[in-house]
C-alpha positions in Angstrom: -28.4 76.6 -47.5 -30.2 76.1 -44.2 -28.1 74.8 -41.4 -29.2 71.4 -40.2 -30.6 71.4 -36.8 -28.4 69.4 -34.2 -30.6 68.2 -31.4 -29.1 66.8 -28.1 -29.3 63.0 -27.7 -31.4 62.1 -24.8 -31.0 58.5 -23.7 -34.2 56.5 -23.4 -35.2 54.3 -20.4 -33.6 51.2 -21.4 -30.1 52.9 -21.9 -30.4 54.6 -18.7 -31.3 51.2 -16.9 -28.3 49.6 -18.7 -25.9 52.2 -17.5 -27.2 52.2 -14.0 -26.9 48.3 -13.9 -23.2 48.6 -15.0 -22.3 51.2 -12.3 -23.9 49.1 -9.6 -22.2 46.1 -10.6 -18.8 48.0 -10.5 -19.5 49.6 -7.2 -21.1 46.3 -5.5 -19.7 43.3 -7.5 -21.9 40.3 -7.2 -21.0 37.4 -4.7 -19.7 34.4 -6.6 -20.5 31.3 -4.9 -17.6 28.7 -4.6 -17.7 25.4 -6.4 -15.7 22.3 -5.8 -12.5 22.3 -7.7 -12.5 18.3 -8.2 -14.8 15.4 -8.6 -14.6 14.8 -4.8 -17.2 17.6 -4.2 -15.5 19.0 -1.1 -12.3 20.8 -2.1 -13.0 24.6 -2.7 -16.5 24.8 -1.1 -17.1 27.5 1.4 -17.8 26.7 4.9 -21.4 27.8 4.4 -21.9 25.6 1.3 -20.4 22.7 3.1 -23.0 23.1 6.0 -25.8 23.3 3.4 -24.6 19.9 1.9 -23.6 18.0 5.0 -25.7 19.6 7.7 -24.6 21.0 11.0 -21.4 19.5 12.2 -21.5 17.3 15.4 -18.5 19.0 16.8 -15.4 21.2 16.0 -11.7 20.2 16.8 -8.7 22.4 17.3 -5.2 21.0 16.3 -2.5 21.3 19.0 0.8 22.7 17.4 1.7 20.3 14.5 0.9 17.1 16.0 -2.0 14.9 15.4 -3.5 15.8 18.9 -6.8 17.5 18.9 -9.3 19.1 21.4 -12.9 18.6 20.6 -15.7 21.0 21.3 -19.5 20.8 21.0 -20.5 23.0 18.2 -22.5 25.3 20.5 -19.5 26.0 22.7 -17.3 26.6 19.7 -19.6 29.1 18.2 -20.3 31.0 21.2 -17.0 31.1 22.9 -14.0 29.2 21.6 -14.1 30.5 18.0 -13.5 34.0 19.3 -10.3 33.1 21.0 -8.4 31.8 17.8 -8.6 32.4 14.2 -11.7 30.8 12.6 -10.0 28.7 10.1 -8.2 26.8 13.1 -11.4 24.9 13.7 -12.2 21.7 11.8 -15.7 20.9 11.3 -16.4 17.1 12.3 -19.0 14.8 11.1 -19.4 11.1 12.2 -21.0 8.2 10.3 -21.3 4.4 10.8 -21.1 2.4 7.5 -21.2 -1.4 7.5 -20.0 -1.6 11.0 -17.1 0.8 10.5 -17.0 4.3 12.4 -16.0 7.1 10.0 -15.2 10.5 11.1 -15.0 13.2 8.5 -12.8 16.3 9.5 -12.7 19.5 7.3 -9.9 21.9 7.4 -10.3 25.5 6.1 -8.3 28.4 4.6 -9.2 31.9 3.9 -8.2 34.7 1.7 -5.3 36.4 3.1 -6.3 39.7 1.5 -9.8 39.6 3.0 -9.5 41.4 6.4 -13.2 41.1 7.4 -14.2 39.4 10.6 -16.8 37.2 8.7 -14.7 36.4 5.8 -15.4 33.0 4.2 -13.6 30.0 4.7 -12.9 27.4 2.0 -12.3 23.7 2.3 -8.6 22.9 1.7 -8.4 19.3 3.1 -10.6 16.3 4.1 -9.4 14.0 6.8 -11.3 10.8 7.0 -10.6 8.4 10.0 -11.8 4.8 10.2 -12.2 2.5 13.1 -11.4 -0.2 12.9 -9.0 -0.1 10.0 -10.2 -1.5 6.7 -8.4 -3.3 3.9 -7.6 -1.0 0.9 -9.9 -2.7 -1.5 -13.0 -1.9 0.9 -12.4 2.0 0.9 -14.5 2.8 -2.2 -17.7 1.1 -0.6 -17.2 3.0 2.7 -16.3 6.4 1.3 -18.4 7.6 -1.5 -16.0 10.6 -2.1 -13.2 8.2 -2.7 -13.2 7.3 -6.3 -9.8 6.3 -7.3 -8.7 5.7 -11.0 -8.7 2.2 -12.4 -6.1 3.1 -15.0 -2.8 1.4 -14.8 -1.0 4.6 -15.8 -2.6 6.8 -13.0 0.2 8.1 -10.8 0.7 6.2 -7.6 3.5 6.4 -4.9 4.3 5.0 -1.6 6.4 5.2 1.6 6.5 2.9 4.6 3.3 4.2 6.0 1.1 5.6 3.2 -0.1 5.3 -0.4 -0.5 8.4 -2.5 -2.8 8.3 -5.7 -3.4 11.0 -8.1 -6.5 11.3 -10.4 -7.9 13.7 -13.0 -6.5 16.8 -14.7 -5.1 19.9 -12.8 -7.3 22.6 -11.7 -6.0 26.2 -11.9 -8.4 27.4 -9.4 -7.1 24.8 -6.8 -4.1 27.0 -6.2 -6.2 29.1 -3.9 -6.3 26.6 -1.0 -2.5 25.6 -1.5 0.1 27.0 1.0 3.1 26.2 -1.1 5.2 29.4 -1.7 5.7 28.5 -5.4 2.1 27.3 -5.9 1.4 29.4 -9.1 4.3 27.5 -10.8 2.9 24.1 -10.4 -0.2 22.1 -11.3 -2.5 20.9 -8.6 -4.4 17.7 -8.9 -6.9 15.8 -6.9 -5.1 13.3 -4.6 -6.0 10.6 -2.2 -3.4 9.7 0.5 -4.1 6.4 2.4 -2.4 6.0 5.8 -1.6 2.8 7.8 -0.5 3.4 11.2 0.8 -0.2 11.5 3.1 0.4 8.5 2.9 -1.1 5.0 4.6 -4.3 4.0 7.2 -4.4 1.5 4.8 -6.2 -0.8 1.7 -4.1 -1.1 -1.5 -6.0 -1.4 -5.1 -5.0 -1.6 -5.7 -6.6 2.0 -3.5 -3.9 3.7 -5.2 -2.1 6.5 -5.9 1.5 6.3 -6.6 3.7 9.1 -7.1 7.1 7.6 -7.5 9.0 4.2 -6.8 12.5 3.4 -8.5 14.1 0.2 -6.4 17.1 -0.9 -4.8 18.9 -3.9 -1.2 17.8 -4.5 1.3 18.4 -7.3 2.6 15.7 -9.2 5.6 18.0 -10.4 6.5 18.4 -6.8 6.5 14.8 -6.1 8.7 13.8 -9.2 11.1 16.6 -8.9 11.7 17.4 -5.3 10.2 14.4 -3.3 11.5 11.5 -5.3 13.6 10.2 -2.6 10.7 9.9 -0.2 7.9 8.9 -2.8 8.4 5.4 -4.3 6.5 5.0 -7.7 4.4 1.9 -7.6 1.5 0.4 -9.7 -1.9 2.0 -9.1 -3.4 -0.5 -6.4 -6.9 -0.1 -8.1 -5.9 -1.1 -11.7 -6.6 -4.5 -13.1 -2.9 -5.5 -13.5 -2.1 -4.8 -9.6 -5.1 -7.0 -8.8 -3.7 -9.8 -11.1 -0.3 -9.5 -9.4 -1.5 -9.6 -6.1 -3.4 -12.9 -6.6 -0.2 -14.6 -7.6 1.4 -16.3 -4.4 4.8 -15.4 -3.4 7.3 -18.2 -3.0 8.7 -18.4 0.6 12.1 -17.2 0.9 14.8 -19.8 1.1 16.6 -20.0 4.4 20.3 -20.5 4.8 20.9 -24.1 6.3 22.3 -24.3 9.5 25.2 -26.9 9.9 25.0 -29.5 12.5 28.1 -30.2 14.5 28.9 -33.5 16.4 29.0 -33.0 20.2 
């Protein structure tokens, strides 16, 4: 019986091309562009993607310590000199607009991958700070800030303090943990949040005519608020739901005063 002839297998051109592509992808992984984590359209974008979306910023500002004190630089001066003196993520890109007679200033804060040690490592948007001058009533915010789209659901989580209102919206995004600085961020869920600030303070009875100076768009944890911050975050009815609007329309009876006795002179 004749022994069968065993011929060596020679890969064809298509197989060789596939193997080569696999090796190249392993050696040089493709760049994955960032995408926003939530419907705001900003959080999670790279700085380059933000610039492509918004255009060149008018200025860059640098925060002093932990206070809300900033130094503003022309974009040319920041790029050519000041950005080399500090970590690049310390600079916040600034954009200004005028809408319906209100001056609106957007400032974008960034974070970077701590494991990326390159000098030109990408920066990712972690917080959007929006300032309004003059302050506007809370019910006018959606018309002035297109990215601010609060939920109209009564059950949507909302909280307050004496100077701010905190609103949550949507579902958690696991990818959003990347821009969070909390040490236990991997154990918590992170949702899109809007924090509305009133520098003059909020009245005990919150209404939709309350004036707001600043809005922050960020990712916050509802678990963190309800479990660890419950003493500073008072749960309230969502100010953009129909029930809140109906309650705000009901006039409040003036408080009764204590009668002062009159004495004969």
